DRENPA-3360 file (N, C-alpha, C; in nm, 2 decimals, always signed):
BEGIN
1 = MSEEQGDE = +1.11/+5.21/-1.67/+1.05/+5.30/-1.48/+1.16/+5.27/-1.43 ~ +1.17/+5.36/-1.36/+1.25/+5.30/-1.29/+1.22/+5.29/-1.10 ~ +1.29/+5.26/-1.04/+1.29/+5.19/-0.89/+1.21/+5.25/-0.83 ~ +1.21/+5.42/-0.84/+1.15/+5.49/-0.78/+1.03/+5.56/-0.81 ~ +0.96/+5.53/-0.95/+0.86/+5.58/-1.06/+0.76/+5.52/-0.97 ~ +0.67/+5.49/-0.89/+0.53/+5.52/-0.80/+0.48/+5.33/-0.80 ~ +0.39/+5.31/-0.76/+0.37/+5.17/-0.76/+0.23/+5.06/-0.82 ~ +0.30/+5.17/-0.99/+0.14/+5.11/-1.03/+0.20/+4.97/-1.10;
9 = GPPTDRES = +0.15/+4.91/-1.17/+0.16/+4.77/-1.19/+0.23/+4.87/-1.39 ~ +0.32/+4.77/-1.43/+0.41/+4.77/-1.53/+0.33/+4.78/-1.68 ~ +0.36/+4.88/-1.76/+0.37/+4.87/-1.91/+0.41/+4.78/-1.94 ~ +0.34/+4.71/-2.08/+0.43/+4.60/-2.15/+0.39/+4.57/-2.26 ~ +0.50/+4.53/-2.34/+0.52/+4.53/-2.48/+0.50/+4.43/-2.54 ~ +0.41/+4.28/-2.46/+0.43/+4.15/-2.51/+0.31/+4.23/-2.62 ~ +0.27/+4.18/-2.70/+0.14/+4.09/-2.82/+0.03/+4.06/-2.75 ~ +0.09/+3.95/-2.70/+0.00/+3.84/-2.58/-0.07/+3.81/-2.42;
17 = PVGQPVVR = -0.14/+3.78/-2.42/-0.18/+3.88/-2.28/-0.12/+3.78/-2.18 ~ -0.10/+3.85/-2.13/+0.02/+3.87/-1.99/-0.01/+3.76/-1.89 ~ +0.10/+3.67/-1.88/+0.08/+3.52/-1.79/+0.09/+3.44/-1.90 ~ +0.06/+3.42/-2.04/+0.10/+3.30/-2.14/+0.19/+3.25/-2.14 ~ +0.17/+3.20/-2.19/+0.31/+3.07/-2.16/+0.37/+3.14/-2.33 ~ +0.38/+3.16/-2.42/+0.46/+3.21/-2.54/+0.54/+3.17/-2.58 ~ +0.69/+3.17/-2.54/+0.78/+3.13/-2.52/+0.81/+3.00/-2.45 ~ +0.72/+2.99/-2.28/+0.76/+2.87/-2.23/+0.72/+2.73/-2.23;
25 = GDETVTGR = +0.59/+2.79/-2.39/+0.50/+2.68/-2.46/+0.57/+2.65/-2.56 ~ +0.68/+2.75/-2.63/+0.74/+2.67/-2.76/+0.87/+2.55/-2.76 ~ +0.75/+2.44/-2.76/+0.87/+2.31/-2.72/+1.00/+2.35/-2.80 ~ +1.00/+2.40/-2.93/+1.11/+2.44/-3.05/+1.21/+2.48/-3.01 ~ +1.21/+2.65/-2.83/+1.27/+2.69/-2.82/+1.36/+2.67/-2.67 ~ +1.22/+2.51/-2.63/+1.23/+2.52/-2.45/+1.27/+2.39/-2.45 ~ +1.21/+2.32/-2.59/+1.32/+2.14/-2.60/+1.24/+2.11/-2.50 ~ +1.08/+2.15/-2.40/+1.04/+2.05/-2.28/+0.88/+2.04/-2.35;
33 = DAERAKAF = +0.79/+2.00/-2.32/+0.63/+1.93/-2.33/+0.60/+2.05/-2.28 ~ +0.50/+2.13/-2.46/+0.45/+2.28/-2.41/+0.32/+2.26/-2.33 ~ +0.27/+2.13/-2.41/+0.17/+2.11/-2.23/+0.18/+2.13/-2.06 ~ +0.29/+2.13/-2.03/+0.36/+2.14/-1.97/+0.42/+2.30/-1.85 ~ +0.38/+2.35/-1.98/+0.40/+2.55/-1.95/+0.27/+2.54/-1.92 ~ +0.34/+2.62/-1.73/+0.21/+2.70/-1.71/+0.13/+2.84/-1.68 ~ -0.01/+2.88/-1.74/-0.05/+3.00/-1.81/-0.10/+3.12/-1.67 ~ -0.08/+3.17/-1.62/-0.18/+3.31/-1.49/-0.32/+3.40/-1.59;
41 = DPSDPESV = -0.39/+3.38/-1.52/-0.46/+3.45/-1.59/-0.47/+3.53/-1.49 ~ -0.46/+3.66/-1.49/-0.48/+3.81/-1.41/-0.66/+3.85/-1.34 ~ -0.71/+3.80/-1.47/-0.87/+3.72/-1.48/-0.92/+3.66/-1.39 ~ -0.85/+3.60/-1.36/-0.89/+3.45/-1.25/-0.88/+3.48/-1.13 ~ -1.02/+3.47/-1.02/-0.88/+3.45/-0.93/-0.82/+3.34/-0.87 ~ -0.85/+3.24/-0.93/-0.75/+3.10/-0.91/-0.61/+3.08/-0.89 ~ -0.63/+3.15/-1.06/-0.55/+3.13/-1.10/-0.43/+3.24/-1.06 ~ -0.47/+3.37/-1.00/-0.36/+3.46/-0.93/-0.38/+3.38/-0.84;
49 = AQAAETVR = -0.40/+3.38/-0.74/-0.32/+3.25/-0.66/-0.25/+3.18/-0.64 ~ -0.27/+3.11/-0.79/-0.12/+3.01/-0.83/-0.04/+3.11/-0.85 ~ -0.02/+3.21/-0.89/+0.03/+3.32/-0.93/+0.12/+3.33/-0.78 ~ +0.05/+3.36/-0.69/+0.13/+3.42/-0.58/+0.19/+3.34/-0.51 ~ +0.19/+3.16/-0.53/+0.21/+3.08/-0.46/+0.37/+3.05/-0.53 ~ +0.33/+3.10/-0.66/+0.44/+3.05/-0.75/+0.57/+3.17/-0.73 ~ +0.49/+3.29/-0.67/+0.64/+3.36/-0.68/+0.61/+3.38/-0.49 ~ +0.56/+3.34/-0.44/+0.71/+3.30/-0.31/+0.74/+3.20/-0.32;
57 = KFAENTAG = +0.71/+3.07/-0.42/+0.78/+3.02/-0.43/+0.94/+3.01/-0.50 ~ +0.89/+3.14/-0.54/+0.99/+3.14/-0.69/+1.15/+3.22/-0.62 ~ +1.05/+3.34/-0.51/+1.13/+3.43/-0.44/+1.24/+3.37/-0.33 ~ +1.17/+3.24/-0.32/+1.26/+3.20/-0.20/+1.40/+3.05/-0.27 ~ +1.36/+3.11/-0.40/+1.47/+2.93/-0.51/+1.51/+3.03/-0.57 ~ +1.56/+3.19/-0.63/+1.67/+3.21/-0.73/+1.80/+3.26/-0.70 ~ +1.83/+3.23/-0.59/+1.96/+3.24/-0.58/+2.05/+3.09/-0.64 ~ +2.14/+3.13/-0.76/+2.25/+2.99/-0.83/+2.10/+2.97/-0.90;
65 = GEDNVYML = +2.00/+2.95/-0.95/+1.92/+2.93/-1.03/+1.98/+2.93/-1.18 ~ +1.98/+2.82/-1.26/+2.07/+2.81/-1.36/+1.90/+2.72/-1.51 ~ +1.78/+2.75/-1.43/+1.69/+2.69/-1.57/+1.62/+2.82/-1.57 ~ +1.66/+2.85/-1.70/+1.59/+2.98/-1.79/+1.42/+2.94/-1.79 ~ +1.36/+2.87/-1.78/+1.21/+2.84/-1.83/+1.15/+2.87/-1.70 ~ +1.17/+2.82/-1.56/+1.15/+2.84/-1.42/+1.18/+2.95/-1.42 ~ +1.25/+3.06/-1.44/+1.32/+3.24/-1.38/+1.16/+3.22/-1.52 ~ +1.16/+3.21/-1.66/+1.04/+3.27/-1.67/+0.91/+3.27/-1.65;
73 = RGAAACAA = +0.92/+3.15/-1.56/+0.80/+3.11/-1.58/+0.74/+3.22/-1.41 ~ +0.91/+3.22/-1.32/+0.82/+3.31/-1.23/+0.85/+3.40/-1.30 ~ +0.86/+3.48/-1.34/+0.80/+3.59/-1.42/+0.74/+3.67/-1.51 ~ +0.66/+3.53/-1.51/+0.48/+3.52/-1.61/+0.41/+3.58/-1.47 ~ +0.47/+3.44/-1.35/+0.36/+3.49/-1.23/+0.34/+3.57/-1.18 ~ +0.46/+3.72/-1.18/+0.49/+3.87/-1.13/+0.45/+3.93/-1.20 ~ +0.39/+3.88/-1.33/+0.39/+3.96/-1.44/+0.22/+3.95/-1.41 ~ +0.15/+3.86/-1.35/-0.02/+3.80/-1.34/-0.04/+3.84/-1.21;
81 = LVRGEGSY = +0.02/+3.84/-1.12/+0.02/+3.92/-1.00/-0.03/+4.04/-0.94 ~ +0.09/+4.08/-1.05/+0.07/+4.30/-1.05/-0.10/+4.30/-1.11 ~ -0.08/+4.25/-1.25/-0.26/+4.27/-1.29/-0.33/+4.23/-1.26 ~ -0.32/+4.08/-1.17/-0.41/+4.08/-1.10/-0.43/+4.17/-0.99 ~ -0.37/+4.22/-0.92/-0.39/+4.28/-0.79/-0.38/+4.43/-0.80 ~ -0.37/+4.43/-0.90/-0.33/+4.60/-0.94/-0.25/+4.68/-0.89 ~ -0.13/+4.66/-0.85/+0.00/+4.72/-0.79/+0.13/+4.58/-0.75 ~ +0.23/+4.66/-0.74/+0.33/+4.64/-0.72/+0.31/+4.57/-0.51;
89 = KAAAERAG = +0.26/+4.68/-0.51/+0.23/+4.64/-0.34/+0.17/+4.56/-0.34 ~ +0.08/+4.58/-0.40/-0.02/+4.50/-0.34/-0.02/+4.33/-0.38 ~ +0.02/+4.30/-0.49/+0.13/+4.22/-0.56/+0.26/+4.16/-0.40 ~ +0.36/+4.18/-0.35/+0.38/+4.16/-0.24/+0.35/+4.09/-0.15 ~ +0.26/+4.19/-0.11/+0.15/+4.16/+0.03/+0.10/+4.08/+0.00 ~ -0.01/+4.01/-0.14/-0.01/+3.88/-0.15/+0.10/+3.74/-0.12 ~ +0.17/+3.79/-0.24/+0.23/+3.71/-0.28/+0.30/+3.58/-0.06 ~ +0.36/+3.79/+0.03/+0.43/+3.71/+0.10/+0.51/+3.67/+0.18;
97 = GEVTVAFI = +0.59/+3.58/+0.28/+0.74/+3.51/+0.25/+0.83/+3.62/+0.23 ~ +0.86/+3.58/+0.16/+1.02/+3.65/+0.11/+0.97/+3.79/+0.03 ~ +0.84/+3.80/-0.06/+0.81/+3.88/-0.16/+0.89/+3.97/-0.12 ~ +0.94/+4.11/-0.22/+0.98/+4.26/-0.19/+0.90/+4.33/-0.30 ~ +0.88/+4.46/-0.30/+0.83/+4.49/-0.40/+0.92/+4.50/-0.55 ~ +1.05/+4.56/-0.50/+1.17/+4.54/-0.58/+1.11/+4.44/-0.67 ~ +1.17/+4.28/-0.62/+1.20/+4.17/-0.65/+1.06/+4.11/-0.77 ~ +0.93/+4.17/-0.73/+0.86/+4.17/-0.85/+0.88/+4.27/-0.95;
105 = RKWARVHD = +0.90/+4.39/-0.93/+0.88/+4.48/-1.04/+0.97/+4.42/-1.14 ~ +1.15/+4.37/-1.07/+1.18/+4.32/-1.18/+1.20/+4.22/-1.25 ~ +1.08/+4.12/-1.18/+1.09/+4.02/-1.26/+0.95/+3.98/-1.37 ~ +0.88/+4.12/-1.32/+0.74/+4.12/-1.44/+0.80/+4.22/-1.49 ~ +0.96/+4.25/-1.49/+1.00/+4.36/-1.60/+1.07/+4.27/-1.67 ~ +1.07/+4.15/-1.65/+1.17/+4.01/-1.76/+1.10/+3.98/-1.81 ~ +0.92/+3.94/-1.83/+0.81/+3.91/-1.86/+0.74/+4.02/-1.97 ~ +0.76/+4.11/-1.94/+0.71/+4.20/-2.10/+0.79/+4.20/-2.12;
113 = LPQSIRRY = +0.90/+4.15/-2.09/+0.98/+4.22/-2.23/+1.01/+4.19/-2.37 ~ +0.99/+4.21/-2.56/+0.96/+4.17/-2.63/+0.98/+4.02/-2.67 ~ +0.89/+3.97/-2.73/+0.93/+3.79/-2.76/+1.01/+3.76/-2.77 ~ +1.11/+3.80/-2.92/+1.26/+3.78/-2.90/+1.35/+3.78/-2.86 ~ +1.35/+3.85/-2.72/+1.43/+3.81/-2.61/+1.44/+3.73/-2.50 ~ +1.32/+3.76/-2.49/+1.25/+3.63/-2.44/+1.30/+3.51/-2.43 ~ +1.22/+3.47/-2.59/+1.33/+3.37/-2.66/+1.46/+3.28/-2.66 ~ +1.57/+3.38/-2.65/+1.69/+3.41/-2.58/+1.73/+3.37/-2.53;
121 = VAMGHIAP = +1.64/+3.43/-2.35/+1.63/+3.37/-2.21/+1.58/+3.23/-2.20 ~ +1.54/+3.20/-2.30/+1.46/+3.09/-2.28/+1.56/+2.96/-2.33 ~ +1.58/+2.98/-2.46/+1.73/+2.88/-2.50/+1.86/+2.88/-2.41 ~ +1.87/+2.94/-2.32/+1.95/+2.98/-2.25/+2.09/+3.08/-2.30 ~ +2.05/+3.17/-2.41/+2.18/+3.24/-2.44/+2.18/+3.42/-2.34 ~ +2.10/+3.42/-2.30/+2.06/+3.53/-2.19/+2.02/+3.47/-2.14 ~ +2.13/+3.54/-1.97/+2.09/+3.53/-1.84/+1.98/+3.57/-1.79 ~ +1.88/+3.48/-1.72/+1.78/+3.60/-1.64/+1.84/+3.65/-1.57;
129 = TAAKHIAR = +1.95/+3.71/-1.47/+1.99/+3.76/-1.45/+2.06/+3.89/-1.55 ~ +2.07/+3.94/-1.63/+2.04/+3.99/-1.73/+1.98/+4.00/-1.84 ~ +1.84/+4.00/-1.85/+1.77/+4.02/-1.89/+1.72/+4.07/-1.76 ~ +1.71/+4.09/-1.65/+1.65/+4.16/-1.55/+1.68/+4.35/-1.53 ~ +1.83/+4.34/-1.61/+1.85/+4.49/-1.66/+1.83/+4.53/-1.81 ~ +1.82/+4.41/-1.86/+1.80/+4.49/-2.01/+1.68/+4.52/-1.96 ~ +1.57/+4.49/-1.92/+1.41/+4.49/-1.89/+1.45/+4.66/-1.82 ~ +1.59/+4.74/-1.71/+1.51/+4.84/-1.70/+1.52/+4.90/-1.79;
137 = VGGEDRFQ = +1.59/+4.89/-1.94/+1.63/+4.98/-2.10/+1.51/+4.97/-2.14 ~ +1.41/+5.08/-2.20/+1.31/+5.10/-2.29/+1.35/+5.13/-2.42 ~ +1.22/+5.12/-2.47/+1.25/+5.19/-2.62/+1.35/+5.05/-2.68 ~ +1.39/+5.10/-2.81/+1.48/+5.02/-2.94/+1.65/+4.94/-2.86 ~ +1.65/+5.08/-2.75/+1.80/+5.08/-2.66/+1.80/+4.90/-2.59 ~ +1.66/+4.85/-2.58/+1.67/+4.74/-2.49/+1.70/+4.59/-2.60 ~ +1.70/+4.66/-2.69/+1.76/+4.54/-2.85/+1.91/+4.55/-2.83 ~ +1.90/+4.74/-2.87/+2.09/+4.69/-2.87/+2.12/+4.63/-2.77;
145 = LAWAVLDG = +2.09/+4.62/-2.64/+2.19/+4.60/-2.53/+2.15/+4.42/-2.50 ~ +2.06/+4.40/-2.55/+2.07/+4.24/-2.58/+2.12/+4.15/-2.67 ~ +2.08/+4.18/-2.77/+2.17/+4.19/-2.90/+2.37/+4.17/-2.85 ~ +2.38/+4.28/-2.80/+2.53/+4.27/-2.73/+2.55/+4.11/-2.64 ~ +2.46/+4.11/-2.56/+2.47/+4.00/-2.47/+2.53/+3.89/-2.58 ~ +2.49/+3.89/-2.73/+2.46/+3.81/-2.77/+2.60/+3.78/-2.84 ~ +2.60/+3.99/-2.92/+2.77/+3.92/-2.97/+2.87/+3.92/-2.90 ~ +2.86/+4.08/-2.86/+2.97/+4.13/-2.72/+3.00/+4.02/-2.62;
153 = DLTVREVR = +2.98/+3.91/-2.56/+2.97/+3.82/-2.45/+3.00/+3.90/-2.32 ~ +2.90/+4.03/-2.32/+2.90/+4.16/-2.20/+2.81/+4.05/-2.09 ~ +2.90/+4.07/-1.96/+2.86/+3.98/-1.86/+2.75/+4.04/-1.79 ~ +2.73/+4.01/-1.65/+2.55/+4.00/-1.63/+2.64/+4.18/-1.56 ~ +2.74/+4.14/-1.45/+2.80/+4.30/-1.42/+2.78/+4.38/-1.50 ~ +2.84/+4.34/-1.65/+2.87/+4.49/-1.77/+2.73/+4.54/-1.77 ~ +2.58/+4.40/-1.82/+2.52/+4.51/-1.88/+2.44/+4.52/-1.74 ~ +2.45/+4.52/-1.67/+2.46/+4.64/-1.53/+2.44/+4.76/-1.55;
161 = SVASAVNG = +2.58/+4.80/-1.52/+2.67/+4.86/-1.53/+2.60/+4.97/-1.69 ~ +2.63/+4.92/-1.84/+2.53/+4.96/-1.94/+2.42/+5.01/-1.91 ~ +2.34/+4.93/-1.82/+2.18/+4.95/-1.83/+2.18/+5.07/-1.72 ~ +2.25/+5.14/-1.62/+2.25/+5.24/-1.55/+2.30/+5.32/-1.59 ~ +2.42/+5.35/-1.76/+2.43/+5.46/-1.77/+2.34/+5.53/-1.88 ~ +2.31/+5.38/-1.99/+2.17/+5.40/-2.02/+2.07/+5.52/-1.95 ~ +2.05/+5.50/-1.85/+1.91/+5.55/-1.79/+1.98/+5.69/-1.69 ~ +2.08/+5.70/-1.69/+2.10/+5.76/-1.66/+2.16/+5.97/-1.77;
169 = GTPVEQAL = +2.12/+5.86/-1.92/+2.16/+5.94/-2.05/+2.23/+5.93/-2.15 ~ +2.27/+5.80/-2.11/+2.46/+5.80/-2.23/+2.36/+5.69/-2.38 ~ +2.43/+5.77/-2.45/+2.36/+5.71/-2.57/+2.42/+5.58/-2.56 ~ +2.31/+5.47/-2.60/+2.39/+5.31/-2.61/+2.45/+5.30/-2.66 ~ +2.49/+5.36/-2.79/+2.60/+5.29/-2.86/+2.75/+5.37/-2.82 ~ +2.76/+5.52/-2.72/+2.86/+5.55/-2.67/+2.87/+5.41/-2.53 ~ +2.76/+5.40/-2.42/+2.78/+5.28/-2.35/+2.83/+5.15/-2.36 ~ +2.84/+5.09/-2.50/+2.83/+5.02/-2.55/+2.96/+4.99/-2.55;
177 = SEHGVTPG = +3.00/+5.05/-2.66/+3.11/+5.10/-2.65/+3.25/+5.11/-2.60 ~ +3.23/+5.22/-2.47/+3.25/+5.19/-2.37/+3.32/+5.05/-2.28 ~ +3.22/+4.92/-2.31/+3.27/+4.80/-2.29/+3.36/+4.70/-2.37 ~ +3.41/+4.78/-2.49/+3.45/+4.75/-2.59/+3.32/+4.64/-2.68 ~ +3.24/+4.69/-2.71/+3.13/+4.67/-2.83/+3.06/+4.74/-2.87 ~ +3.10/+4.70/-3.03/+3.06/+4.81/-3.13/+2.90/+4.77/-3.24 ~ +2.82/+4.82/-3.17/+2.66/+4.80/-3.21/+2.66/+4.75/-3.37 ~ +2.61/+4.68/-3.38/+2.61/+4.62/-3.51/+2.70/+4.50/-3.61;
185 = EIALRLPT = +2.78/+4.50/-3.47/+2.89/+4.41/-3.52/+2.86/+4.29/-3.47 ~ +2.85/+4.14/-3.64/+2.84/+4.07/-3.55/+2.94/+3.96/-3.66 ~ +2.89/+3.84/-3.63/+3.08/+3.76/-3.74/+2.93/+3.66/-3.76 ~ +2.94/+3.61/-3.94/+2.87/+3.55/-3.99/+2.90/+3.45/-4.04 ~ +2.87/+3.31/-4.05/+2.93/+3.21/-4.14/+2.88/+3.14/-4.23 ~ +2.93/+3.13/-4.34/+2.85/+3.20/-4.45/+2.91/+3.04/-4.54 ~ +2.73/+2.99/-4.62/+2.78/+2.86/-4.72/+2.90/+2.93/-4.84 ~ +2.98/+2.81/-4.87/+3.09/+2.91/-4.96/+3.07/+2.93/-5.07;
193 = DTYRELRR = +2.97/+2.89/-5.16/+2.85/+2.99/-5.26/+2.85/+3.05/-5.24 ~ +2.75/+3.11/-5.15/+2.72/+3.24/-5.10/+2.80/+3.32/-5.06 ~ +2.90/+3.28/-4.98/+3.03/+3.40/-4.95/+3.10/+3.41/-5.10 ~ +3.12/+3.32/-5.18/+3.20/+3.37/-5.36/+3.12/+3.48/-5.43 ~ +3.01/+3.40/-5.40/+2.92/+3.51/-5.44/+2.89/+3.74/-5.42 ~ +2.91/+3.67/-5.23/+2.92/+3.84/-5.21/+3.05/+3.86/-5.20 ~ +3.17/+3.80/-5.20/+3.26/+3.86/-5.30/+3.28/+3.91/-5.39 ~ +3.20/+3.84/-5.52/+3.25/+3.90/-5.62/+3.14/+4.03/-5.65;
201 = TAAMEGKE = +3.04/+4.00/-5.57/+2.92/+4.10/-5.56/+2.91/+4.30/-5.51 ~ +3.01/+4.25/-5.41/+3.08/+4.32/-5.34/+3.21/+4.41/-5.45 ~ +3.33/+4.30/-5.53/+3.35/+4.39/-5.59/+3.29/+4.45/-5.75 ~ +3.24/+4.42/-5.81/+3.21/+4.43/-5.89/+3.11/+4.63/-5.86 ~ +3.06/+4.59/-5.74/+2.98/+4.70/-5.72/+3.06/+4.79/-5.66 ~ +3.15/+4.70/-5.65/+3.30/+4.88/-5.55/+3.26/+4.95/-5.40 ~ +3.22/+4.79/-5.36/+3.16/+4.82/-5.15/+3.23/+4.71/-5.11 ~ +3.20/+4.68/-5.04/+3.22/+4.63/-4.92/+3.13/+4.53/-4.90;
209 = PDEVVAEA = +3.18/+4.43/-4.87/+3.02/+4.31/-4.81/+2.98/+4.33/-4.77 ~ +3.00/+4.40/-4.61/+2.89/+4.44/-4.49/+2.78/+4.53/-4.58 ~ +2.85/+4.58/-4.67/+2.75/+4.65/-4.72/+2.64/+4.55/-4.81 ~ +2.74/+4.50/-4.90/+2.65/+4.42/-4.97/+2.56/+4.39/-4.91 ~ +2.54/+4.33/-4.76/+2.49/+4.19/-4.63/+2.37/+4.31/-4.65 ~ +2.45/+4.48/-4.52/+2.32/+4.54/-4.51/+2.15/+4.58/-4.64 ~ +2.25/+4.61/-4.74/+2.12/+4.66/-4.86/+2.09/+4.55/-4.90 ~ +2.08/+4.34/-4.88/+1.99/+4.29/-4.89/+1.94/+4.28/-4.76;
217 = LDESLR = +1.99/+4.20/-4.68/+1.84/+4.19/-4.51/+1.78/+4.38/-4.52 ~ +1.77/+4.47/-4.56/+1.70/+4.60/-4.55/+1.62/+4.58/-4.59 ~ +1.68/+4.48/-4.74/+1.51/+4.49/-4.84/+1.46/+4.40/-4.79 ~ +1.55/+4.28/-4.74/+1.46/+4.17/-4.73/+1.33/+4.11/-4.58 ~ +1.39/+4.20/-4.45/+1.38/+4.24/-4.35/+1.25/+4.32/-4.30 ~ +1.23/+4.38/-4.46/+1.09/+4.54/-4.46/+1.00/+4.45/-4.46;
% end
């Protein structure tokens, strides 16, 4: 959804209820006590009120924020508040303070990113400020952009540039290549025995090692 596209609540790719701490509540990801993760229920007026307060405080304290889990909590509150109030505009008015429609929209979309991407945000491998731009991209392209942050070491400014290019009609592979990233390229460190067998198999089948790995992964991940 572009910044100009209406005021309705955002669509969600989440399989879990909006506002639930699926990632924030996973201690293996965040390293924190799962019981402390705050849930926001958009169907509960009291919870919506708590979300509004959280959003207002979040808007006042995002500058320079380095706590990824805190940022995801603020994003969850934004998403729940939009659902509870029915629109970005109503959510911003309910939160008050420095909260704007643009602020609510950006962070609600971060909360609606697929769980696999949000996990990397929670672990600190993708900055929340980069996640805001990844969330601007739709479909499978958002995964390509997110993984490029991990494997291509893209800066937040570069992520923003790629997202803008993709939304302008540039294929994601082309947009990434213009920033020195080859989609699908990843460096792997294998156990010595596995590496030896990979090289042997590649030689016997007349293939490159990456072909053997791709075929094996394609088979195991189906």
